[in-house]
C-alpha positions in Angstrom: 16.4 38.3 66.9 16.5 41.3 64.6 14.3 41.7 61.5 17.1 40.8 59.1 17.9 37.7 61.1 14.3 36.5 61.0 14.1 37.2 57.3 17.3 35.2 56.6 16.0 32.3 58.7 12.7 32.2 56.8 14.6 32.3 53.5 16.7 29.3 54.6 13.6 27.3 55.7 11.9 28.1 52.4 14.9 26.8 50.5 14.9 23.6 52.5 11.3 23.0 51.8 11.8 23.5 48.1 14.6 21.0 48.0 12.6 18.6 50.0 9.6 18.9 47.7 11.6 18.6 44.5 10.7 15.6 42.3 13.2 12.8 42.6 12.3 11.4 39.2 10.5 8.2 38.3 10.3 5.7 41.1 10.2 1.9 40.7 12.6 -0.7 39.4 15.1 0.1 36.6 14.1 -0.9 33.0 15.1 -4.5 32.1 16.7 -3.1 28.9 19.0 -0.1 28.9 19.0 2.4 26.0 22.0 0.8 24.5 20.2 -2.6 24.7 17.2 -1.1 22.9 19.4 0.2 20.1 20.9 -3.2 19.7 17.4 -4.8 19.7 16.2 -2.4 17.0 19.2 -3.3 14.8 18.5 -7.0 15.3 14.8 -6.6 14.5 15.5 -4.7 11.3 17.5 -7.6 10.1 14.3 -9.5 9.8 12.9 -12.7 11.5 14.5 -15.1 9.0 18.0 -13.7 10.0 17.3 -15.1 13.5 16.1 -18.5 12.5 12.4 -17.9 12.1 10.6 -19.4 9.1 8.3 -16.5 8.2 8.9 -12.8 8.0 6.5 -12.1 10.9 7.5 -10.3 14.1 5.2 -11.1 16.9 5.5 -10.1 20.6 6.3 -13.8 21.4 9.1 -13.9 18.8 10.5 -10.6 20.0 10.5 -11.9 23.5 12.5 -15.0 22.4 15.0 -12.7 20.7 15.3 -10.5 23.8 15.8 -13.6 26.0 18.4 -15.0 23.6 20.4 -11.8 23.2 20.1 -10.1 26.6 19.2 -12.9 29.0 16.0 -11.0 30.0 12.6 -12.7 30.1 9.7 -10.4 29.4 6.0 -11.1 29.2 4.2 -10.3 25.9 2.7 -7.2 27.5 6.1 -6.0 28.5 7.4 -6.7 25.1 4.6 -4.7 23.5 5.6 -1.7 25.8 9.3 -2.0 24.7 8.3 -2.1 21.0 5.8 0.8 21.3 7.2 3.1 23.9 11.0 2.6 23.7 11.5 1.7 20.0 8.5 3.6 18.5 7.4 0.5 16.5 3.8 -0.4 15.6 2.0 -3.4 14.0 1.7 -2.9 10.3 0.7 -4.8 7.2 3.8 -5.3 5.0 3.9 -4.4 1.4 4.6 -7.2 -1.0 7.4 -7.2 -3.6 8.3 -9.8 -6.2 11.7 -11.5 -5.7 12.2 -11.1 -9.5 12.0 -7.3 -9.3 15.2 -5.4 -10.2 15.3 -2.7 -7.5 17.9 -0.7 -9.4 15.8 -0.7 -12.6 12.7 0.5 -10.7 14.7 3.3 -9.0 16.2 4.3 -12.4 12.7 4.3 -14.0 11.3 6.5 -11.2 14.1 9.0 -11.2 15.0 9.3 -14.9 12.6 7.5 -17.3 9.3 8.7 -15.8 10.3 12.4 -15.7 11.6 12.2 -19.2 8.3 10.5 -20.4 6.2 13.1 -18.6 8.1 16.1 -19.9 8.1 14.8 -23.5 4.3 14.0 -23.3 3.4 17.4 -21.9 5.6 19.1 -24.5 3.8 17.3 -27.4 0.4 17.7 -25.8 -0.1 13.9 -25.1 -2.3 12.5 -22.4 -0.5 10.0 -20.2 -2.6 6.9 -19.5 -1.5 4.1 -17.2 -3.3 0.9 -18.2 -3.7 -2.4 -16.3 -5.9 -5.5 -16.2 -7.6 -7.3 -13.4 -10.6 -9.6 -12.8 -13.4 -10.6 -10.5 -15.1 -13.9 -10.0 -18.3 -15.1 -8.3 -16.1 -16.3 -5.6 -16.3 -13.2 -3.3 -13.3 -11.1 -2.1 -13.5 -11.5 1.6 -13.2 -8.5 4.0 -13.8 -8.0 7.7 -17.4 -7.4 8.8 -19.2 -7.0 12.1 -20.9 -10.1 13.6 -21.9 -11.4 17.0 -18.9 -12.7 19.1 -18.2 -16.3 18.5 -20.4 -16.5 15.4 -18.3 -16.3 12.2 -20.4 -15.0 9.3 -20.5 -17.3 6.2 -20.4 -16.2 2.6 -22.2 -18.6 0.3 -21.1 -18.7 -3.4 -21.2 -21.0 -6.3 -18.2 -23.4 -6.2 -18.0 -23.5 -10.0 -17.6 -19.8 -10.3 -17.2 -17.7 -13.5 -14.7 -14.9 -14.1 -15.1 -11.3 -15.2 -12.1 -9.4 -16.6 -11.6 -5.6 -16.4 -9.2 -3.1 -18.0 -8.7 0.4 -16.8 -6.7 3.4 -17.8 -5.8 6.2 -15.4 -4.9 9.7 -16.4 -4.0 12.6 -14.0 -7.7 13.6 -13.8 -9.9 10.6 -14.3 -10.0 6.9 -15.2 -11.7 4.8 -17.9 -12.7 1.2 -17.8 -14.2 -1.7 -19.8 -15.5 -5.1 -18.5 -15.1 -8.4 -20.5 -16.3 -11.9 -20.1 -13.5 -14.4 -19.7 -9.8 -13.6 -20.1 -8.3 -10.6 -21.7 -6.3 -11.2 -24.9 -5.1 -9.1 -27.8 -8.5 -8.3 -29.3 -9.8 -7.1 -26.0 -6.6 -4.9 -25.5 -7.2 -3.3 -29.0 -10.8 -2.7 -28.1 -9.8 -0.9 -24.9 -7.3 1.2 -26.7 -10.0 2.3 -29.2 -12.2 3.0 -26.2 -9.5 5.4 -24.9 -9.1 7.0 -28.2 -12.8 7.7 -28.5 -13.0 9.4 -25.1 -9.7 11.3 -25.1 -9.3 13.8 -27.9 -5.5 14.3 -27.5 -2.7 12.0 -28.6 -2.0 9.3 -26.0 1.0 7.8 -24.3 0.0 4.5 -22.8 2.2 3.1 -20.1 1.7 -0.5 -19.1 3.6 -3.7 -18.2 5.1 -6.4 -20.4 2.0 -8.6 -20.6 2.1 -10.9 -23.6 -1.2 -9.5 -25.0 0.4 -6.0 -24.9 3.3 -7.2 -27.1 1.1 -9.1 -29.6 1.1 -8.5 -33.3 -2.5 -7.3 -33.3 -1.7 -4.6 -30.8 1.4 -3.5 -32.6 -0.5 -3.2 -35.9 -3.2 -1.1 -34.3 -0.6 1.2 -32.8 1.1 1.6 -36.2 -2.3 2.4 -37.9 -2.8 5.4 -35.6 0.0 7.4 -37.4 1.6 8.4 -34.1 -1.6 9.3 -32.3 -0.9 6.4 -29.9 2.5 5.7 -28.4 3.5 3.0 -25.9 5.9 2.8 -23.0 6.7 -0.1 -20.7 7.1 -0.3 -16.9 9.9 -2.2 -15.3 9.3 -5.9 -14.8 7.5 -6.9 -11.6 6.9 -3.4 -10.5 3.1 -3.0 -10.0 3.6 -0.4 -7.3 4.5 2.1 -10.1 1.1 1.8 -11.7 -1.8 3.8 -10.1 -4.3 1.3 -11.7 -3.0 -1.4 -9.3 -4.3 0.7 -6.3 -7.6 1.4 -8.1 -8.1 -2.4 -8.3 -7.2 -2.8 -4.7 -9.8 -0.3 -3.6 -12.4 -1.7 -5.9 -12.0 -5.3 -4.6 -11.4 -4.6 -0.9 -13.9 -1.8 -0.4 -16.5 -1.5 -3.2 -17.3 -5.2 -3.9 -15.9 -6.9 -0.8 -18.1 -9.8 0.4 -20.2 -9.6 -2.7 -21.9 -12.9 -3.4 -23.8 -12.9 -6.7 -26.0 -15.6 -8.3 -24.9 -15.0 -11.9 -22.1 -13.4 -13.9 -24.5 -10.8 -15.2 -25.3 -9.7 -11.6 -21.6 -9.6 -10.8 -21.0 -7.4 -13.9 -23.8 -5.1 -12.9 -22.5 -4.5 -9.4 -18.9 -4.3 -10.5 -19.7 -1.7 -13.2 -21.7 0.5 -10.8 -18.9 0.3 -8.2 -16.4 1.6 -10.8 -18.8 4.4 -11.8 -19.1 5.5 -8.2 -15.4 5.6 -8.0 -15.2 7.8 -11.1 -17.2 10.4 -9.3 -14.6 10.6 -6.4 -11.6 12.6 -7.5 -10.0 12.3 -4.1 -9.7 8.6 -4.8 -7.8 9.2 -8.0 -5.4 11.5 -6.2 -4.8 8.8 -3.5 -4.0 6.3 -6.2 -1.3 8.6 -7.7 0.1 9.4 -4.3 0.6 5.7 -3.5 2.8 5.3 -6.6 5.2 8.0 -5.2 5.8 9.2 -8.8 6.7 12.9 -9.2 3.8 14.8 -10.7 
C-alpha cells in the first residue's frame, strides 16, 4: 500500500471514530409534556386558580398537577410538577401583591402617567417640597415574623390581651422622612399638628400628597391650609391605591423588620422602641430610595 493510500485509510478511520463518538443527545424517556403542551399550561395557569374551579387564588404543585391531569391526561408527582414549573415554564413561588377590588386601575394608571408628572414639574418649578403623607399604627399585640427555633418547638410570643394602640404619621420627601407618634386614633387635630410639624422642619413651601381619609378632608384641616397663604398645598391620590405612596412601604419595613415580634409591657415602652426604630430608619438613605423605587413613580 502506497503512502497516499495509507493516509487516506487513516483519514477514513478517524472520521468513523468521530462519528461514533459524537453525542446522540439526551437519553432517557421523552418528556411527558411537549413544548406545545407547556405553552398551553402556562396560558391556563395565568388565567388563575379560580378560573379552573379552585376556591382561592393559590397555585400549589398539587393543584397544578390536577390541572395537568385534567387537561393533558398525564399524572405527575409533585416533584415532577415542580420541575415543569421551574425548568420548563420558568416560574417560581412568590408572595402576591394585594390590590383592593374597589381600585380603579385606569384612574391609577392615569395618575401615574399624567397627574404625578404634572404635580412634580409644577412643584419643582415653584420651589415646593413634595411630601407624601400617610398614617399607620402599632399595638401591644406584636407583629409576628419568622424567627429561628428548635425543630418541632414553636416559639410563643406573650402579650397583653387587652392591648393599647399607638398611632403614627409620616411624611416622605425625596431625601428624608419625618414622623410623629400619637396615643389613640388620628383625627383632624393630630393631622393639623403633623402638618405644623412638617412646616417647622421644612423651610420651603409644601405640596402634601395623601389619600382621601376623612380627617384629611375635615374643616379643621381645610382652615389650617387656608391660613398658610399658599405655603401649604394639597393633592390627593387615587382611591384605594396605597402602592403609589412611599410611606406605605416605610410602614411595611417598620413593622415587619424593625419592631417584628416586639412584646412590650406598656404603651410607653412600645412608643420608646417604635420611635427609636424610626430614628434608625431615618439614618439609612438606602431605605428611602427603596421605598420610592417600590412605588414605580418616575422621579
